[in-house]
N, C-alpha and C positions, 0 to 999 in steps of 0.2 A: 504494500500500500504506500502511495506517495505521501511523504510527510510534508507539512507546510514549510518546515525549515528548508528542506531540500528544494522545494518548489521556488522559494524566494531566493535561495542562494544561486540558483541556475540563471537568474537574471531574465530580462525581457528584451525583445527586439522591437523597436519602435520604428514604424515607417508610415509614410503618408497614405491615406486611403485613396488618394488620387492615382497612385501607382497601381493599386489593386484593381481599381475600376477601369483604368485606361491602358494597362500594359499590352493587351492584345491589339488594341486599336493603334498602338504605337509600332506594332510589328514584332512584338516579342512572343515567342512560344511559351507554353507553361513551364517546360523544363528550364528554359533560359531565365524566366522570371524567378523560378525557385533557386537557381544558381546565384542570381543577383541577391536574393534574400540571404543565402548562405554567406556570401561575401559581406553583406551589410551586417549580419550578426557578428562575424569575426572582427570586423572593424570596430564595432561598438565594444567588443571585448578587448580592444587594443592591438589586435593583430591586423596590420594593414596589408600583409602579403601572406595569407594563410596557405597551408599545404593543400594542394588540390586533391591529393589522395584521400585526405580526411573528408573533404567535401564530397568526393565520390562515394565514400562509405555512407555518409549521411543521406545522400540522395539515392542510394541503392543502384549506382551506376558503375561502369568500369572506368578506369582512369582515362583511357583514350577517348571515351565519350564525353567526359568532363572537359578535356582539352579541346575537343571539337566545339563544344558549347562556348568555351572562352574565346576561341578564334572567331566564331561567328559574331559574338558580341563586340569584340575589338574591331573587326573589319566593318561591322555595321555602325560603328560610332557610338555604341552605348557605354563602353568601358574603355579606359585608357590605362596602359601600363607605363609607369613613370619611375624614374630614378631620382631619389632625393638624397640630400646630405643631412645627417643627423649626428651632432657631436663630432663633426669631422669625418664621419664614416658614410659611405654611400649605401643606400638600401633601396630596394624596389618596393613599389606599392601599387595596388589597384585603385584607380581613381574613378569613382562613380558619378562625378560631377557631370560628365557628358549625358548620362541617363536623365538627370534632372533638367538639363538644358533642352533635351529632346522633348521631355514632358511639357516644359514651358512653351516651346514652339508649337507643339500639338494643340495645347489648350488655347493659345493665342489664335491659331488658325481656325479652330472651332468657333471661337467667339466672333472672329471676322466673318465667317460663313453665316453665322446666326444673324449678325447685324445686316449683312447683305441681303439675306432672305427677308428680314423684316422690312428693309427699305424697299425691296421689290414688291412686297405685298402692299405697302403703303402707296406706291406708285400706281399699281394696278387698281387699287381702291379709288384713286382719283378718276381714272377713266370710267370706272363703273358708276361713280357718282354723277358724272356729267351725262352719261347715257340715261340713267334713271331719272334725273331731273328734267332732261330735255325730252324724255319719252321716246327716244329713237336711237338707233345705232349712230355712232359718230362717223363723219366722213374722213377720208384720208387727210384732208387739209386740217381738219379739227384735231385729229390725232397728232399731226405735226405741230400744231399750235401749242397743245399741252406739253409736248416733248420739249419745245423751245422754252416754255416757262420753267420747266424742271431743270433742263440741262444747260441752257444758255443764260437764262436770267437767275437761275439758282433759287427759285421760290420753293419753299418747303411744301410738301403735299398737304399738310394741314392748313397752310395759308391759302392754297388754291381752293380747298373745300370751303373755307370761310368766305372767300370772294364769290364763289358759286352760290352760297347760301344768301349772301347779300343781293345778288342779282335776282335770285328766285323770289325773295321777299318783296322785291320791287317789280316783280313780274316782267323782268327784262331777260328773256331767254336768248342772250346774244353773247358771243365770244368777245366782241368788241367792248361790250359793257363790262364784262369781267375784267378785261384788260385795263379799262379805265379805272376800275376799282383798285387793281394791283398797282397801277402807276400812282394813284392817289396815296396809297399806303407807303409806297417806296419814297415819295417826296417827303413824307413825315418820318422816314427811317423806321418804319414798322415792318420788320422782316420775320418775326416769329409769331406763332399762335398766341403766346402770352401777351406780346406787345399789342397785337391787333385787338384782342379781347379787352385789354386794359383801356385802349383808346375808345372802343365801343361803349364800355361802361362809363367812361368819363363823359362822352357825348350825351348819353342817356340822362346822366345826372344833371348836365347843363340844361337840357330840354325840360326836365322835370322842375328844376329850380326856376326856369324862365316862366313856366306856366303857373307855378305857385305865386310868383311875383305879379303876374298879370291878373290872376284871380283876386289877389288882395287889393288891387287897384280898381276893381269893378264891383258893382253891386249885384250884377248878374251872376248866375251860376257859372262856375269855370267851364270853359270850352276845351275840348280835346283837340290839340293841334293835329291836323292831317298833313302837315308839311313833310315832304320826303327830304329829310336832311341830307341824305347821301346825294340825291339828285341835285339839290341846291349847291352842295359843296363842289360837285363835279363841274357844274356850270360855271361857278366862280373861278375854278382853277383853269378852265379852258378859255376864259376871257382874255 
């Protein structure tokens, strides 16, 4: 029966779960990863260049099989064999840093792919939104127009959707009208969804304050303004 004392004295090997989850995706076979764990265990015990025959015994393999695994890992850029100087004496060691560098690159590439996929989905949603609001498929010229807004003018997809919503609210189903809205926001340096929504909120507060002031100066009931503020603003900017 395993005693608690012996269990604790045997020590523990600590390694990131990121390696356990992603080692196959990085191109490592199960035996290769187990070999890496053996090296990692020995290094934590203070042996930076362990006897491969002992590792072969631990893994239940022949020595030549372990050497083949090591050669694959070295040639694959997962492990490096280095010579260092300690107290004036040269010694060899297995460097596992390339393995973690490969892991970092893999995770970065996965994050980049996820970001690209998200951006592509956002772009496709812009085309779908225009088709839904216009109630028809877009023409080739209209597809090109949206592409120019995204790629040449660098408008964010969310900003294009806000401009489309403004046009629909004003019953202006026109690409030229949407373009005028975008130019109006650009003149005010409104380039993000948060900036546009902040400006819209500020405008609404101004209109509400104006109506409150007008109602306080009249004995009649307050009247709701039907002024299309966006249309008025666009007219003033084009004068």
